Backbone bond lengths (Angstrom), bond angles and torsions (degrees), N, CA, C in turn:
res aa  C-N    CA-C-N  psi(-1)  N-CA   C-N-CA  omega(-1)  CA-C   N-CA-C  phi
1 X - - - 1.454 - - 1.527 109.58 -
2 X 1.325 115.36 141.53 1.461 120.93 179.05 1.525 110.88 -67.36
3 X 1.314 115.62 142.43 1.454 121.61 176.54 1.531 108.41 -88.46
4 X 1.336 116.66 120.93 1.464 120.94 -176.57 1.527 111.23 -62.17
5 X 1.335 117.50 -33.88 1.475 120.76 179.05 1.529 110.58 -66.14
6 X 1.321 117.03 -37.27 1.463 120.69 178.13 1.528 110.48 -66.92
7 X 1.329 116.51 -42.89 1.466 120.75 178.25 1.529 109.61 -63.92
8 X 1.330 116.76 -43.51 1.468 121.40 179.11 1.527 111.02 -59.85
9 X 1.309 117.05 -41.54 1.460 121.72 178.92 1.533 111.31 -62.77
10 X 1.318 116.23 -43.19 1.475 121.26 178.25 1.525 110.05 -62.26
11 X 1.324 116.93 -44.64 1.468 121.69 -179.19 1.526 110.11 -63.67
12 X 1.331 116.98 -45.72 1.474 120.78 -178.32 1.519 111.91 -61.93
13 X 1.330 116.73 -36.06 1.462 120.54 178.95 1.538 110.73 -59.27
14 X 1.315 116.53 -37.65 1.465 122.00 177.08 1.523 111.16 -79.29
15 X 1.329 116.34 -44.50 1.469 121.81 -167.26 1.522 114.60 -77.22
16 X 1.310 117.56 -46.31 1.465 120.28 -171.80 1.530 113.99 -57.10
17 X 1.341 120.03 -44.41 1.468 118.36 178.88 1.541 113.70 -64.06
18 X 1.326 116.10 -18.37 1.466 121.00 -178.30 1.531 112.32 -100.14
19 X 1.318 117.29 4.07 1.468 120.67 -179.76 1.518 113.38 73.29
20 X 1.310 116.80 22.19 1.463 122.57 -179.59 1.520 108.81 -97.53
21 X 1.331 116.63 140.11 1.457 121.35 178.86 1.529 110.43 -121.27
22 X 1.316 114.92 149.80 1.461 121.63 177.65 1.526 108.19 -80.61
23 X 1.325 116.19 121.00 1.458 121.44 176.09 1.525 109.42 -89.44
24 X 1.316 115.91 -43.20 1.467 121.00 -179.48 1.516 108.21 -149.52
25 X 1.319 115.48 134.88 1.457 121.92 174.32 1.517 107.42 -140.58
26 X 1.317 115.75 123.50 1.458 119.26 176.71 1.526 109.24 -137.27
27 X 1.332 114.07 146.90 1.453 121.46 174.90 1.524 106.11 -128.46
28 X 1.316 116.18 116.07 1.466 120.40 -177.98 1.530 109.81 -81.16
29 X 1.325 117.60 166.38 1.470 120.85 178.16 1.531 113.65 -58.51
30 X 1.343 117.17 -25.92 1.463 119.31 177.99 1.532 112.08 -93.96
31 X 1.346 116.30 19.66 1.465 124.30 175.66 1.525 114.20 63.46
32 X 1.307 116.48 38.13 1.465 121.16 169.21 1.522 107.01 -91.41
33 X 1.322 115.78 119.02 1.459 121.82 -178.65 1.521 108.02 -101.33
34 X 1.335 116.54 124.08 1.459 122.24 176.64 1.520 106.90 -119.76
35 X 1.338 115.44 124.18 1.456 121.55 -176.37 1.522 109.52 -131.75
36 X 1.333 115.83 125.66 1.461 121.87 172.13 1.513 107.28 -117.87
37 X 1.333 116.04 134.72 1.457 122.33 -178.71 1.520 109.64 -128.48
38 X 1.331 115.67 164.05 1.461 121.30 178.33 1.522 108.46 -156.99
39 X 1.326 115.85 163.87 1.464 121.93 173.79 1.520 107.78 -150.80
40 X 1.321 116.22 168.85 1.467 120.39 179.84 1.526 112.10 -59.16
41 X 1.327 116.64 -31.32 1.466 120.68 -178.60 1.523 112.55 -100.21
42 X 1.338 116.86 2.74 1.453 120.63 -178.27 1.521 110.70 88.41
43 X 1.312 115.81 166.14 1.462 121.97 179.73 1.521 107.22 -127.31
44 X 1.341 116.19 122.38 1.462 119.16 -177.85 1.528 111.86 -88.82
45 X 1.314 115.43 172.50 1.460 122.22 -176.86 1.528 111.95 -61.70
46 X 1.333 117.15 -38.21 1.467 120.15 179.57 1.527 111.27 -62.60
47 X 1.321 116.70 -39.59 1.462 120.75 179.22 1.523 110.44 -67.58
48 X 1.327 117.04 -39.24 1.475 120.12 175.98 1.523 110.33 -61.62
49 X 1.329 117.02 -40.66 1.468 121.07 178.87 1.531 110.56 -65.48
50 X 1.344 116.75 -41.95 1.470 120.43 177.38 1.528 110.67 -61.88
51 X 1.327 116.39 -43.22 1.462 120.83 179.77 1.528 110.47 -63.79
52 X 1.311 116.76 -41.28 1.458 121.05 178.12 1.532 110.46 -60.75
53 X 1.313 116.93 -45.36 1.473 121.08 178.19 1.527 110.67 -63.36
54 X 1.328 116.81 -40.85 1.462 122.06 178.80 1.542 110.36 -57.77
55 X 1.328 115.12 -47.33 1.467 119.83 -179.69 1.530 109.98 -62.29
56 X 1.327 115.98 -45.13 1.468 119.99 -179.17 1.522 112.04 -62.68
57 X 1.343 117.19 -33.11 1.470 120.60 178.07 1.529 111.69 -69.88
58 X 1.329 116.63 -23.70 1.458 120.42 -174.94 1.536 113.82 -104.17
59 X 1.309 117.56 -3.59 1.462 122.01 174.93 1.523 108.04 -117.10
60 X 1.311 116.36 140.22 1.466 121.67 -177.61 1.529 109.91 -96.42
61 X 1.324 116.32 111.02 1.471 120.74 179.54 1.531 111.99 -65.96
62 X 1.323 117.62 -22.31 1.467 119.85 177.52 1.529 110.98 -71.47
63 X 1.329 116.44 -27.59 1.460 121.27 178.91 1.528 110.45 -86.52
64 X 1.321 116.05 -47.15 1.470 122.16 -179.44 1.526 109.36 -130.13
65 X 1.310 116.76 122.16 1.461 120.49 173.73 1.533 106.82 -88.14
66 X 1.308 116.77 123.03 1.461 120.37 -174.59 1.517 111.06 -139.97
67 X 1.332 114.79 159.22 1.461 122.45 170.92 1.514 106.62 -104.93
68 X 1.321 116.90 143.91 1.460 120.78 -177.14 1.518 110.18 -132.23
69 X 1.337 115.40 126.55 1.464 121.40 174.32 1.519 107.68 -125.86
70 X 1.338 115.92 117.76 1.459 122.07 178.20 1.516 107.73 -115.11
71 X 1.327 116.28 128.27 1.463 120.44 179.77 1.512 110.83 -150.44
72 X 1.313 114.60 -174.30 1.458 119.99 178.58 1.516 109.54 -111.92
73 X 1.312 114.98 159.10 1.460 119.81 176.11 1.523 108.07 -65.37
74 X 1.304 116.13 133.55 1.460 122.39 -178.31 1.526 110.78 -82.80
75 X 1.321 116.84 156.88 1.470 120.77 175.89 1.525 111.75 -63.98
76 X 1.313 117.22 -22.44 1.460 119.74 -179.28 1.535 112.79 -90.43
77 X 1.333 117.31 -7.98 1.466 121.09 177.24 1.525 109.57 -77.66
78 X 1.323 117.15 145.61 1.469 119.44 174.54 1.530 110.63 -62.39
79 X 1.329 115.91 148.28 1.460 120.60 176.30 1.522 108.37 -70.53
80 X 1.328 116.13 141.63 1.456 121.35 -176.40 1.528 111.44 -120.81
81 X 1.314 116.64 -44.93 1.461 122.00 -173.22 1.525 111.89 -101.07
82 X 1.338 117.83 148.43 1.471 119.87 175.09 1.530 112.26 -53.14
83 X 1.327 116.98 -36.67 1.467 120.84 178.54 1.525 111.66 -58.92
84 X 1.328 117.29 -36.51 1.461 119.91 -179.90 1.531 110.60 -67.60
85 X 1.313 116.90 -36.42 1.464 120.24 176.43 1.529 109.47 -64.09
86 X 1.326 116.53 -45.47 1.463 120.94 179.52 1.528 110.82 -61.22
87 X 1.298 116.27 -37.49 1.467 122.06 179.94 1.531 111.55 -63.29
88 X 1.334 116.89 -31.81 1.464 121.12 -174.39 1.533 114.11 -101.44
89 X 1.338 117.15 12.65 1.471 119.10 175.45 1.528 108.48 -58.36
90 X 1.331 114.90 133.88 1.464 120.26 -178.27 1.516 113.67 95.48
91 X 1.340 117.06 -1.27 1.466 121.36 179.77 1.528 110.69 -109.71
92 X 1.320 114.79 154.56 1.460 121.24 176.57 1.529 109.03 -75.12
93 X 1.332 115.52 134.10 1.453 121.12 -177.60 1.524 110.15 -128.34
94 X 1.308 115.06 154.49 1.456 122.50 173.43 1.526 107.10 -109.88
95 X 1.331 115.99 126.68 1.460 121.65 -175.84 1.525 108.97 -119.70
96 X 1.318 116.43 133.75 1.457 122.03 170.93 1.526 106.52 -119.09
97 X 1.334 115.74 118.10 1.458 120.08 -177.96 1.528 110.06 -81.24
98 X 1.319 117.01 168.62 1.468 122.15 179.79 1.519 111.69 -60.26
99 X 1.358 117.01 -29.56 1.473 118.94 179.60 1.528 112.75 -87.45
100 X 1.350 116.93 5.99 1.459 121.25 175.11 1.514 115.50 93.12
101 X 1.327 117.74 -0.39 1.462 120.76 178.62 1.527 109.47 -68.37
102 X 1.342 115.48 133.45 1.463 121.03 178.42 1.521 108.68 -106.55
103 X 1.325 115.88 129.70 1.462 122.24 -179.67 1.517 109.42 -131.51
104 X 1.317 115.26 150.72 1.456 121.22 172.77 1.510 106.75 -129.04
105 X 1.327 115.39 131.70 1.448 117.33 -178.68 1.516 111.86 -168.56
106 X 1.320 114.35 178.32 1.453 122.78 -178.13 1.521 109.16 -90.80
107 X 1.318 116.81 123.78 1.460 121.58 176.83 1.521 107.72 -72.82
108 X 1.339 117.06 117.16 1.468 120.68 -174.43 1.521 113.86 -112.15
109 X 1.340 117.50 -17.12 1.466 119.35 -179.18 1.524 108.90 -160.58
110 X 1.321 115.53 153.12 1.457 121.47 176.38 1.523 108.74 -157.49
111 X 1.315 115.20 142.79 1.462 121.33 174.86 1.529 107.80 -143.43
112 X 1.316 117.04 -166.83 1.465 120.13 -176.17 1.529 113.57 -72.79
113 X 1.341 118.07 -13.92 1.461 120.57 -179.42 1.526 113.69 -99.74
114 X 1.324 117.54 -26.51 1.458 119.73 -177.05 1.513 112.22 176.84
115 X 1.333 115.48 -157.25 1.457 120.57 -174.92 1.526 110.10 -148.92
116 X 1.342 115.42 166.65 1.452 121.03 178.13 1.527 108.86 -130.20
117 X 1.341 114.66 135.48 1.461 119.82 174.89 1.522 108.87 -123.87
118 X 1.325 114.70 149.30 1.459 121.61 172.34 1.522 107.26 -98.47
119 X 1.347 114.97 121.40 1.454 121.82 -176.49 1.524 108.86 -116.81
120 X 1.330 116.72 136.62 1.459 121.10 175.18 1.523 108.28 -83.81
121 X 1.346 116.09 122.20 1.462 120.56 -178.63 1.521 109.63 -133.92
122 X 1.325 114.38 155.75 1.461 120.58 173.45 1.532 107.34 -85.20
123 X 1.338 115.78 122.97 1.459 121.34 -176.13 1.522 109.14 -128.48
124 X 1.320 116.03 137.03 1.464 120.52 175.98 1.524 107.47 -101.15
125 X 1.323 114.94 115.99 1.460 119.70 178.28 1.517 109.08 -79.50
126 X 1.299 115.36 151.98 1.458 121.34 -179.13 1.524 110.08 -56.84
127 X 1.328 115.98 128.22 1.456 121.91 178.95 1.523 114.09 86.37
128 X 1.321 117.92 -9.98 1.464 120.73 -179.22 1.524 109.97 -86.73
129 X 1.331 115.72 148.05 1.457 120.43 178.66 1.524 111.76 -83.33
130 X 1.310 115.93 -33.72 1.465 120.63 -176.15 1.523 111.16 -114.99
131 X 1.297 112.47 154.21 1.459 118.06 173.36 1.529 108.44 -81.98
132 X 1.313 115.64 149.75 1.460 120.98 177.90 1.531 108.49 -127.19
133 X 1.327 114.72 156.01 1.462 120.12 177.64 1.523 108.90 -76.59
134 X 1.327 114.46 132.93 1.456 120.95 176.22 1.518 108.85 -140.27
135 X 1.306 114.02 154.04 1.458 119.94 174.45 1.523 107.14 -89.19
136 X 1.328 115.99 123.44 1.457 122.48 -179.58 1.527 107.69 -116.12
137 X 1.326 116.37 127.06 1.468 120.73 176.31 1.513 109.03 -84.17
138 X 1.326 115.55 131.63 1.465 121.13 -179.24 1.524 108.62 -127.32
139 X 1.313 115.82 129.50 1.468 121.59 179.36 1.527 109.24 -105.88
140 X 1.328 116.26 137.08 1.455 122.75 179.18 1.522 110.00 -130.90
141 X 1.313 116.21 141.56 1.455 121.26 166.21 1.522 107.49 -82.32
142 X 1.307 117.95 153.42 1.461 120.50 -178.05 1.530 112.07 -58.91
143 X 1.321 117.03 -32.18 1.467 121.08 -178.69 1.525 112.29 -73.19
144 X 1.327 118.43 -12.33 1.464 122.50 -177.48 1.528 113.28 -86.22
145 X 1.331 117.43 -8.38 1.461 119.82 -175.44 1.522 111.55 -119.69
146 X 1.341 114.84 146.90 1.469 120.83 173.71 1.519 109.46 -79.52
147 X 1.346 115.23 -47.43 1.462 118.69 -179.21 1.516 110.89 -155.69
148 X 1.316 113.83 151.60 1.457 122.75 173.94 1.520 106.01 -134.82
149 X 1.323 116.33 123.13 1.460 120.72 -178.93 1.521 110.70 -129.43
150 X 1.317 114.11 151.81 1.458 122.76 177.00 1.538 107.73 -69.85
151 X 1.323 116.94 136.79 1.468 120.33 178.24 1.529 109.11 -91.85
152 X 1.309 115.52 109.54 1.467 120.42 178.53 1.517 109.42 -72.98
153 X 1.318 115.86 139.16 1.464 121.19 177.01 1.512 107.63 -96.54
154 X 1.315 115.60 125.26 1.455 120.64 -178.49 1.506 110.10 -106.68
């Protein structure tokens, strides 16, 4: 069986100098390798093909027979890495918190600890009879959310 740490090391050797990060890497018991990568500028098909060839050059098929799938993180996949949050600043996101609260808002900031979204909420100001819509900035640590996904416009 393929060692996931060995595969990860091979991928990083190719990816890190190019600003590419591993979003997901799995090796199943039957040696099916699934790899999703991303970068701030995106990863094109040619780069995925180069990465696939790189991996094949560094793994011996005579020793381990394996299947390999290299792709990019999809717009419909939840964000995983801080870099992905930074990449999507300025876009509408859907957030589900650990307590099940669903929010939709504009991603305005992200760092290594978490992110901030601007959410439109109905707020009653002191002394006012009616609630009014206001933009409220909300900061979350990555551990506080179940998922954050890009909101596709249809």
